[in-house]
C-alpha positions as CSV (number, residue, x, y, z in Angstrom):
1,M,36.8,65.0,-9.4
2,D,39.2,63.5,-6.9
3,R,36.8,64.0,-4.1
4,Q,34.0,62.3,-6.0
5,L,36.2,59.3,-6.7
6,A,37.3,59.1,-3.1
7,N,33.8,59.3,-1.8
8,A,32.7,56.5,-4.2
9,E,35.7,54.4,-3.3
10,K,34.8,54.7,0.4
11,L,31.3,53.5,-0.2
12,I,32.2,50.7,-2.5
13,K,35.0,49.4,-0.3
14,S,32.5,49.3,2.6
15,D,30.6,46.7,0.6
16,G,33.7,44.5,0.4
17,Y,35.0,45.6,-3.0
18,E,38.7,46.4,-3.7
19,L,40.4,48.4,-6.4
20,T,41.4,45.7,-9.0
21,H,42.9,47.8,-11.8
22,T,45.0,50.9,-12.1
23,I,42.9,54.1,-12.2
24,I,42.7,55.4,-15.7
25,E,42.8,59.1,-16.5
26,G,41.9,60.7,-19.8
27,S,40.3,63.6,-21.5
28,L,37.7,64.1,-24.2
29,D,36.1,66.9,-26.1
30,E,32.3,67.2,-26.0
31,S,30.5,64.5,-28.0
32,D,33.7,62.4,-28.3
33,D,34.1,58.9,-26.9
34,E,36.8,56.3,-26.5
35,N,37.2,52.7,-25.4
36,R,39.3,51.5,-22.5
37,F,40.2,47.8,-22.4
38,F,40.8,45.5,-19.4
39,T,40.5,41.8,-18.3
40,L,37.7,40.7,-16.0
41,Q,37.5,37.4,-14.1
42,E,34.6,35.0,-14.0
43,G,33.4,34.5,-10.4
44,W,33.8,38.2,-9.6
45,T,31.4,41.2,-9.5
46,Y,32.8,44.5,-10.6
47,K,31.7,48.1,-10.0
48,F,32.9,50.7,-12.4
49,V,33.1,54.4,-11.4
50,L,33.6,57.3,-13.8
51,V,33.9,60.9,-12.7
52,C,34.8,64.0,-14.6
53,D,36.0,67.6,-13.9
54,N,34.1,70.7,-13.2
55,D,33.6,71.6,-16.8
56,C,31.8,68.4,-17.5
57,T,28.1,68.0,-16.7
58,D,27.3,64.7,-18.4
59,I,29.5,61.7,-18.9
60,D,28.3,58.2,-19.9
61,L,29.7,54.7,-19.4
62,C,28.8,51.3,-21.0
63,I,30.7,48.1,-20.4
64,H,30.9,45.7,-23.3
65,D,32.1,42.1,-23.6
66,E,34.4,40.8,-26.3
67,N,31.3,40.2,-28.6
68,E,30.3,43.9,-28.3
69,N,27.3,43.1,-26.1
70,S,26.5,45.9,-23.7
71,I,26.4,44.3,-20.2
72,G,26.2,47.4,-17.9
73,C,25.6,51.0,-18.6
74,D,25.0,54.4,-16.8
75,E,23.7,56.9,-19.4
76,D,21.9,59.3,-17.1
77,S,22.5,63.1,-17.3
78,S,25.2,63.5,-14.6
79,D,28.9,64.0,-14.2
80,F,29.2,60.6,-12.4
81,A,28.6,57.2,-13.8
82,L,28.4,53.8,-12.0
83,A,27.9,50.4,-13.6
84,E,28.0,46.9,-12.1
85,V,28.7,43.7,-14.0
86,T,29.3,40.0,-13.1
87,P,31.0,38.5,-16.2
88,K,30.1,35.0,-17.2
89,W,33.6,34.2,-18.3
90,T,37.2,35.5,-17.9
91,G,38.2,37.6,-20.8
92,R,38.8,41.0,-22.4
93,F,36.1,43.6,-21.9
94,H,36.0,47.3,-22.6
95,A,34.4,50.5,-21.3
96,L,32.9,52.9,-23.8
97,I,33.3,56.4,-22.2
98,E,31.4,59.2,-23.8
99,M,31.8,62.9,-23.0
100,Y,28.2,63.9,-23.6
101,D,28.4,67.5,-22.3
102,C,31.6,69.5,-21.7
103,S,31.6,73.3,-21.5
104,V,35.3,73.8,-21.9
105,D,37.1,71.3,-24.2
106,P,38.7,69.0,-23.3
107,C,37.1,67.7,-20.1
108,T,39.2,65.2,-18.0
109,Y,37.9,62.1,-16.3
110,K,39.0,59.3,-14.0
111,F,37.8,55.7,-14.3
112,A,38.2,53.1,-11.6
113,I,37.3,49.4,-11.4
114,F,36.5,47.7,-8.1
115,G,35.8,44.0,-7.7
116,K,35.0,41.3,-5.2
117,E,35.1,37.6,-5.6
118,E,31.7,35.9,-5.2
């Protein structure tokens, strides 16, 4: 999990992005989900990276604005999720993290937000 996140961070930083928020760690049982809240700034583009442990084979990520509109999702069948958004305003947003497939409950995850000013 840490290696996946480090590899993603290296690639994303090479595109001019920087870590903008504290890395979030959590755990979920299979089929459970949770929201993680944060503030995003207008004029920035953000990349969201979500990785999970070896017992997880599918984790999904959707970013929502304060009006519950989905503005970026990665819902494929993998243990890695990447979403990109450019908010139209500064405000409170949230990530819906869903543990779709976990062989040994609970599965742990790490969630990182990278941004760059446009």
